[in-house]
N, C-alpha and C positions, 0 to 999 in steps of 0.2 A: 284305493278301492279295487276290489277284485273284478276282473272283466267277466261278464256273463258268458255262458257257454253258447256257442254259435249253433244254430239249428239248421241242419242241411237236409233238404228234401232230395229224394232219389227216385227217379222213375224207372220202372223195370224194363222198359224198352220192349223188344220183340221176344215173346215168351218162348219161341222156338229156337232162339239163338243162345248166345253165351252170357246174356245179361245177368240172370240170377247166379250163374257160376261165378262171375267176377265180383258181384256184390257180396255173396256169401263168403267167398274166399277172403275178400278184403276185411270183412268184420269178424272173421275168426280170430284175428289179432285183437284181443281185448283192449289194447292200448288205443285203438282207433276211437272207441267210445269215450276215451278220456280227452280227446281233442274236440269233439263235437257231439251234438245230439242228432243221430241219423233217423230220418223218417222215410221209410220206403212207401211209395205209392204203387200198389200192385195187388197181389193176391197172396194170402198166407198159404193157401192150398197149393198154388203153383210153386211157391217157394219151397214147400215141403216136398213136392214132387221132384224138383230139381236136386234138392239135397240128397234124397234117397237114390235117385238115378245116378248121381255122381259119386255116391258113397262118401259124402263129406261128413265131418264131425258135426254133432248137433250144435245148433246156434239158438240162443235164447231169443225167440221172437215174441215181442209183446204187441198184441193186436189192440189198436186204439181207434177211436172214431174221429178224432180231430187232432190236428197238429199240436194244439195247445195242451193236449194230454200226454205228449211225448215225454218219457222219463229219461234220466241220465243213466249212463253205464249199461245201456242195453240197446238192442236193435228194435226200433219201433216200426210197425207196419200198419197202413191204412188200406183196407180192402176197397178197391175201386172197380173191380170187375165181377161178373157173375160167378157164383160158386162153382158152377159146372163147366167153366171154360175149358176147352180141350187143348191140351199140349200135344204138338206133333213135332218133336225135335228134328231139326235139319230142314223143315219144310216152311215155305212161305205160304201163309194162309190168311184169308180175310178175317178170321177170328182173332188171329195174332195181331193183325193191324188194328182192329177195333179195340183190343185190350190195351195196346200201346197208346192209342189216342186217349182212351178214358183215363189212364194213369197220368198222362201228360196234362190233360185238361184240369184234372183235380189239383195237381201240383202247382200249375201256373196260377190257378185261382188263389191258392194259399200264398204263393210268392207275391202276387200283386197286393194281397191284403196284409202282407207283413207277418203272416203266421209262420213262415219259414224265412231264413235270412239269405239262403243261396240255394241254387238248384244244380244237381248233377244228373245228367241223363244217360241212361244205358242206351245202347245202339238200337235204332229202329230200322225197319225195312222201308225205304222211301217209296216203294211201289205199293205194298199192301196196306199202308196206312192212309192212302188217299181215299177221301170221301167228300161228302158235301161240307162236312165240318173242317176237314183238313185238306186244302188244295194248295200245298206249298212244296217246294223242292226239298225242304228239310227243316230241322229245328230252328236254324238261324232266321229264316224268313218268317216262320210261324211266330217266333218270339218278338221279332221286330214289329209285326202287325199287332200282336196281342199285348205286348208290354212296352213298346218303344216310346209311347207318348210323343210321336212325331219325329223321334230321332232315328238315325240310320245305324244299322248294325254292321260290325266288322268282324269277319271270321279271322281268328288268330290261332295258329297251331304253335304250341309252345313247349319248351322244356325250360329248365332253370337257366340255360345259357343261349337258347335259340328261340326267336319268336318270328314267325312268318305270317304275314297278313296278305289278304287278297283284294285286288281292285274289283275283279269280277269273280263270281262264285259258281253256283250251279247253273251254268248256261252252256249250250253247245259251243264247241270250239270254233265253229264257223261264224259265230256271232261276236266273238271276243273283240276283234279290231273295231267293229262298228260301235261297240259299247264303250270304248275308251275315249274319253273327252278330257280336256284340261280340268274342267270343273269337277268331274268325278274323281280324278286323281288327287286334286287339291283337297277335296272333301275327305277321302280316305286317309291321306297323310295327316290331316288335322285330327281326325278321330284316333288314329294310331298314336300320334304324338301325345294326345291327352291321356289315352289309356296307359301309355308307358309311364307317364308322370303319376297319374292318379291310382292306377291299379298295381303298378310294379315299383313305385317309389323311386324312379329314375329321374333325377332333377333336370338334366339336359340331354334328352335322348338323341342318339345318332341313328338315322334311319337310312339304310341302303335301298335304292330303288332299282329294280331289275328292268332291263330292256325288254321290248316285245319280240324283236327280231333277232336272229342269229348274229353274232358279232356286233350287237347294238346297231344293226342297220348298215354298218360299214359306210358311214357318211352318206346314206341315201342309196347306196348300191343295192342293198337287199330289202330296203323298206324305209319309209320316211316318218313313221310314227314317233320315233325317238326325237327327231328335230322339230316336228310340227306339233306334237301333243305332249310328250313326256317331259322334255326339257322346259318348255314354257310353264307347265304345271309345277315343276320343281322350283322354278324361279318365283312364281307366285306364292307358293307355300313358304318359301324362305322369307318373303316379305311379311308373312303372318306368324313368324317365329318358329318355324319348323326347320331343323337342321337335316336336310336331305342330301344324299350323295349318290352319284351315278349319272345316267343309267349304266348298269353293269350287265354284260352278257351273262346269262344265267349259268351256262355250263362252266365257264372259267371261275365264276364267283364262288360256286359251291365246290368245284374241284380243287381250288387252291385254298379252301377254308377261310375265305375273306369274311365270311359271316361272323367269325370270332371277334372281329374288330368293331362290330355294330351292335346296337341294342335291339334293333328290329330290322326286318327285311320286308319290303313291299313288293309282291309279285303281281304280274298283270293278269294272270289267270290261274285257275284251280290247279292243274297238274304241274304247271311251271314251279309253283311253290311247294305243293304237297308231295310230289314224287320224291324230290331230294330230301324233304323233311322226314318222310316216313322211312326212307332208306337209312337215314342217320339216326332216327329216334323213335321208331315205331313202338317199341316196347314200353317206353315211359312217356310218350307224347300225349299232350292234352289239347283238346279243341276248346277254345274260349270264345264266347260271343261278347265282344267288346262294343262300347258305344251306347249301351242301353242303361236305363236306371236300375235294372235287375242284374244279378250275377248268375251266369250259367256256364258250367263246364261239362265236358264229357270225355271219355277215352277217345283216342285218335283212331281206334279200329272200328270195324263194323260188326254186324251180327255174327259173322264167322259160322255160318250154317254147317260148313264142312267139318268142324270139330265139335259142334254142339253135342252135349251129352257124353263126351269122351274123357272129361276131366283133364283136358290138355291146355285149356286157355290160361294165359297168364293174367293175373289181376293187377299187375304193376301199373298199367296205364290208367285203370280205374282208380286205384289208390292215389295216384298222382293227381287225378282230377279232383278228388276230395280235398287233398292238400291244397291244390291251387284255389279252390273255392273259398277255403278258410283264409288263406293268405290274402286273397283279393278283397275279401270282406273287411279284414283288419286294415289293409292298406288304404282302402277307400275311407274308412272311418277316420284314420289318422290324417289323411289328406284334407278331408272336410273340416276337421278341427283346426288344422294348420292354416287353412285359407279362409276361415269363416270371418275373421276380422283383420283384414290387411291393414298395414300401417298407412296412415295418411301421407300423401305426397309431401315431401319435406323440402322441395326445391322449386324454383320457378325458372322458366326460360325467359330470358329477356326478349321483349318484343310484344307479341300479341297478348300473351298472358298478363304482362304488366299493364297494358292498356285496359284490359278488363278489370284489373284490380285497382286502377287509378292510382298507381304508386307515384310518389314524388321522386325527384332525382336523388335526393338524399337517402330515401328509403331503398331505392333501387340499388344504389352503390353499397348499401349495408348488407345486402343479401349475399 
């Protein structure tokens, strides 16, 4: 039976940045529409403005009213913002923030309703999007609240061979140590472990855990979070089936390329994990929101106002975000099918189980 085409929703992000540039450049390659049915949530007029400003080749944009109307082998777009929305390239404006939110809200509504299978978000400006409707540090927290169904999100920055997750995300550095608890680290390790199995088809994931302090605290000389918080959390996670290793000093870990020996890396705070990740893989890196019932990816870069409108932006990270969304959707589907009807337990432990089953001595010996 032929697998149906995956429908990928795409939000246009900040209209004054490079969002439309990387979207249009990605789908200039007609092979992309052979992999999925793309549905842009944004503005056809703004898309046309960017195409003309960048002097890009024409793209066949099909304006639709609902995701259900999206057609194959073409780039579909749903108009979510006012026709006369003003584009001011390189500038952060409240109009751009409102347009970004309107597209995001429409796409997430369709995502929750099952009208699209996965979501890829172009970059937003975390400041100008703030409003009564959007009071979150970023996409991750918004999606956890609107789509999480009580589950916690985990930010993962990923390439094909490197996956970095964070214990703490968009919080001030001064608050990181106080936010680290054994319970929080155990929770993140469990979510990460499940995502590696379910979303990346890794049967027995190996997760490296980074230390908080330089030199992993030097046995308490530089800090005691490793001994009092991180190591106990790793021990508890191991009891729950997680293979965690470390804690490793972050500088030596990345400098010696130790990450190549692990399926995932758990960093304690944002820049500890993302600074080396972006130095290693900025062009093709993808931001993935794991742990939620829905699938969302985005490019690893931001709005890049400094090069907006100059036709200098690389679409590689955005293209990889589309690929990742498709792969994760397929991996989840396969994982669900493989684990839907697990085999019944075929053995008994002698002792308590036997008493419950009221086995005779002869029956017990025959097992």
